[in-house]
VOGU-3710 file (C-alpha; in Angstrom, 3 decimals, decimal comma):
1> miaetikvqv> 83,158/208,385/76,491  83,385/210,371/79,418  82,668/214,274/79,113  84,758/215,612/82,114  88,012/216,687/81,197  91,043/214,258/82,020  94,278/215,686/83,307  97,286/213,544/83,508  101,096/214,306/84,791  103,910/212,019/83,177
11> pattanmgpg> 107,550/212,394/84,227  110,732/213,204/82,216  112,845/210,407/81,560  117,102/209,434/81,362  117,653/206,557/78,915  120,820/204,382/78,984  122,089/205,712/81,943  125,048/204,701/80,043  125,872/200,746/78,909  122,104/200,148/79,146
21> fdclgmalgl> 121,441/201,296/75,325  118,126/201,067/74,338  116,777/198,732/77,453  117,308/200,836/80,757  115,794/204,202/81,857  114,594/205,956/84,883  111,854/208,360/85,291  112,813/211,872/86,663  111,051/214,865/88,987  110,284/216,672/86,111
31> yneihmslsp> 106,417/216,489/84,643  104,635/217,370/81,703  100,740/217,763/82,468  98,073/216,818/79,504  94,427/217,977/79,756  92,349/216,345/77,633  88,511/216,509/76,767  86,092/215,780/73,913  85,321/218,542/71,443  83,247/217,180/69,025
41> gklfidvqge> 83,942/217,889/65,353  87,296/219,933/66,086  90,764/219,627/67,271  92,006/222,482/69,408  95,783/222,598/71,017  97,257/224,860/73,398  100,722/224,430/74,472  102,171/226,217/77,101  105,868/226,163/78,504  108,689/224,250/76,905
51> gaedikrdet> 108,386/223,955/73,164  105,487/226,116/73,280  107,030/227,789/69,916  107,579/224,519/68,288  105,491/222,212/69,033  102,336/221,004/66,253  99,073/222,329/66,723  97,390/220,046/63,949  96,908/215,998/63,583  100,853/215,948/63,395
61> nivwqaaqrv> 100,849/216,454/67,208  102,511/213,483/69,237  99,542/213,649/72,029  96,822/213,677/69,244  98,196/210,748/67,242  98,786/208,877/70,416  94,766/209,303/71,362  94,116/208,298/68,075  95,824/205,367/68,504  93,471/204,374/71,535
71> fqeldlenpg> 90,442/205,213/69,821  92,062/202,888/66,842  92,811/200,148/69,209  88,912/200,097/70,755  87,693/200,589/67,233  86,121/204,017/68,071  85,929/206,597/65,727  88,228/209,816/66,254  86,150/212,249/68,321  87,556/215,697/68,219
81> ltiklinqip> 89,317/217,013/71,031  90,669/220,086/73,249  94,461/219,238/73,968  96,015/221,570/76,556  99,756/220,823/77,053  101,804/222,448/79,923  105,274/221,822/79,480  108,244/221,260/81,600  110,418/218,962/79,979  112,750/220,678/77,434
91> tsrglgssaa> 112,116/219,088/73,681  114,934/217,168/71,395  117,078/217,276/74,696  117,550/213,895/75,904  115,027/214,079/78,553  112,150/211,844/77,069  109,735/214,812/75,785  108,511/212,480/73,227  108,035/209,495/75,392  105,927/211,848/77,533
101> aivggliaan> 103,633/213,297/74,648  103,131/209,502/73,710  102,300/208,120/77,179  100,396/210,964/78,417  98,197/210,884/75,195  97,850/207,217/75,732  96,925/207,382/78,983  94,277/210,411/78,813  92,393/208,970/75,973  92,529/205,795/77,728
111> qltggildqd> 90,553/207,369/80,528  88,269/209,199/78,054  87,328/206,121/77,172  86,763/204,164/80,457  89,866/202,854/81,086  89,554/199,887/79,384  93,004/199,240/78,325  95,540/198,007/80,679  98,552/199,017/81,552  100,547/196,573/79,653
121> rllglatele> 98,286/197,242/76,582  99,623/200,768/76,958  103,173/200,315/77,259  102,773/198,004/74,095  101,385/200,706/72,140  103,572/203,468/73,633  106,597/201,016/72,414  105,038/200,579/69,193  104,985/204,531/68,425  108,210/205,289/70,242
131> ghpdnvapal> 109,800/202,731/68,253  111,664/201,077/71,611  110,733/201,205/75,189  113,495/202,558/77,243  112,069/205,770/77,903  108,311/205,047/77,575  108,777/202,551/80,294  109,863/204,535/82,840  107,741/207,098/81,759  104,522/205,425/82,273
141> lggivisvva> 105,679/203,165/85,369  108,249/205,294/87,302  111,538/203,965/88,909  114,487/202,402/86,852  112,959/199,758/84,033  114,746/197,681/82,401  112,980/196,433/79,441  112,956/194,026/76,472  111,167/193,478/73,149  110,478/189,996/72,266
151> egevhyikin> 107,773/188,662/69,729  106,121/191,927/69,721  105,665/191,879/73,692  107,444/194,583/76,382  108,680/192,064/79,364  110,367/194,462/82,095  111,215/195,077/85,775  110,971/198,243/87,703  113,328/199,056/90,289  112,919/201,054/92,938
161> ppedlntvva> 115,521/203,723/92,868  117,977/203,633/95,994  116,889/206,615/98,260  119,664/208,735/98,406  120,303/208,459/94,615  120,001/211,719/93,067  121,039/213,427/89,952  122,455/216,648/88,570  120,979/217,301/85,132  122,859/219,953/82,431
171> ipdfllstrk> 120,740/221,029/79,505  122,567/222,732/76,769  120,571/225,054/74,817  120,669/223,329/71,504  118,320/220,751/70,213  119,707/217,261/69,111  117,117/214,884/67,378  117,191/211,036/67,854  117,529/210,898/64,538  120,818/212,616/64,140
181> arevlpktvs> 122,330/210,853/67,297  121,574/207,559/65,864  123,354/208,518/62,613  126,272/208,817/63,550  126,419/205,184/65,628  128,020/202,210/63,815  126,296/199,768/61,722  128,333/196,729/63,496  130,376/196,405/66,798  133,222/194,630/67,778
191> lrdaifnlsh> 132,795/191,309/69,907  134,987/193,049/72,693  132,674/196,171/72,670  129,565/194,001/72,930  131,180/192,347/76,089  132,440/195,556/77,549  128,731/196,983/77,687  126,912/193,690/78,324  129,020/192,749/81,598  128,788/196,784/82,707
201> tallvgalce> 124,836/197,020/82,260  124,563/193,262/84,206  126,426/195,192/86,994  124,719/198,399/87,234  121,521/196,730/87,113  122,987/194,492/89,896  124,089/197,928/91,678  121,179/199,466/91,551  119,323/196,517/92,670  121,567/195,952/95,547
211> krldllsvag> 121,841/199,879/96,401  125,785/199,697/95,795  125,948/202,958/94,340  130,217/202,873/95,284  129,791/200,264/91,798  128,146/203,183/89,453  131,516/204,534/88,564  132,554/201,520/87,103  129,313/199,990/86,080  127,944/203,325/84,097
221> kdvlhqpyra> 130,656/203,244/81,656  129,776/203,025/78,069  131,658/201,993/74,460  128,291/202,080/72,149  127,086/204,848/71,920  128,642/207,693/73,921  132,112/207,859/72,335  130,537/208,684/68,646  127,822/211,103/70,183  130,289/213,351/71,158
231> slipgmkevi> 131,423/214,692/67,875  127,827/216,153/68,032  127,865/217,767/71,569  130,899/220,398/72,302  132,316/219,989/75,916  130,585/216,552/76,394  133,870/214,738/77,424  134,960/217,774/79,411  131,426/218,185/81,193  131,470/214,250/82,233
241> qaaneagaln> 135,389/214,446/83,369  134,776/217,272/85,427  131,513/216,129/87,069  133,444/213,083/88,008  136,235/215,086/89,559  133,791/217,213/91,649  132,477/213,911/93,033  129,374/212,526/91,040  129,048/208,879/91,546  128,840/208,357/87,124
251> vtlsgagptv> 128,135/210,704/84,722  126,669/209,997/81,136  124,696/211,236/78,337  120,931/211,496/79,077  119,460/209,211/76,155  120,756/210,648/72,702  121,973/213,765/74,535  122,812/216,411/74,729  122,047/216,661/78,051  124,660/214,966/80,486
261> ialtsgfsee> 122,984/213,608/83,452  125,426/213,133/86,843  124,184/210,456/89,451  124,874/211,863/92,934  124,301/210,755/96,279  122,648/214,077/97,613  122,496/217,516/95,490  126,209/218,954/95,000  126,097/222,512/94,040  129,601/221,498/93,530
271> iarsmeqtfq> 128,954/219,314/90,937  126,319/221,551/89,322  128,855/224,804/89,084  131,437/222,091/87,711  129,102/221,023/85,234  127,813/224,425/83,862  131,165/226,263/83,539  132,790/223,373/81,424  129,956/223,857/79,076  130,409/227,390/78,923
281> ranvkcqvkm> 134,186/227,156/78,525  133,053/224,998/75,237  130,615/227,980/74,616  127,346/226,249/75,345  124,876/227,845/77,539  123,328/225,401/79,579  120,355/225,370/82,326  121,353/222,913/85,400  119,079/221,102/86,934  119,074/219,125/90,116
291> lkpavegtii> 116,203/216,106/90,094  115,218/213,150/92,139  114,782/210,176/90,367  110,383/209,406/90,331  109,410/206,797/91,990  105,950/207,230/90,370  105,215/207,001/86,869  102,312/208,851/85,190  99,469/209,702/87,354  95,998/211,185/87,024
301> l> 95,437/214,320/88,544
//
């Protein structure tokens, strides 16, 4: 074990990007920091910033549980830890806060133990803890990541985002759990809808690889999850329409929501204003952020 304090920085993420349900995600330039050091015989957790009033400070804390998974993987006794969380990523808003906690906890604990586990194994552990790789993969690797789990192994390809791609992110002032957002989804879908999302996901990935931003408005459409989740988010449909009319390249739910994210070429005050005002007309307070995609994933500070 290393005696020094390990500090890591983990980006927010947006999953699905429209049609790429549970298999596509992108890192965003909004970050949490995790500071971790040995504290023999005790656990101490301090939380600053987003979620400070709600995040658990005991052994149910996600960062602590991720760290424990590393110690278990290495067949080490669980040491006491001091953990400091400095959070900018809002919790339960569809921006990958739990993925950031999991990835940050794994990376920090791995560094404390000498960096034994490699990146692919850490991604496998993160996927095991999160349940799917769409957020944890870009949180760890950065950029845009397509990921598939096959026979317990995560297979992925990272794409560097087009240089002129940016985002406008409207974050409503209410929580929406991933569990609740999944409960409204149908158990089965029609062949027509499956083909729709398969074809649009393929076009979206191709457009991102070829830097064809002009195709995003078509490629980013979805019929598998967003129509069902709209009932949970007042004003969602109107916000998407307003942002598109203001010039966005594509507008989707970020992950399970309630955050709505617009892909843009350059930053647009008009798009940001249209999203905020449309949510306000639905009696939903929100904050709007303009974020660059993050090419780098989790880094050790």
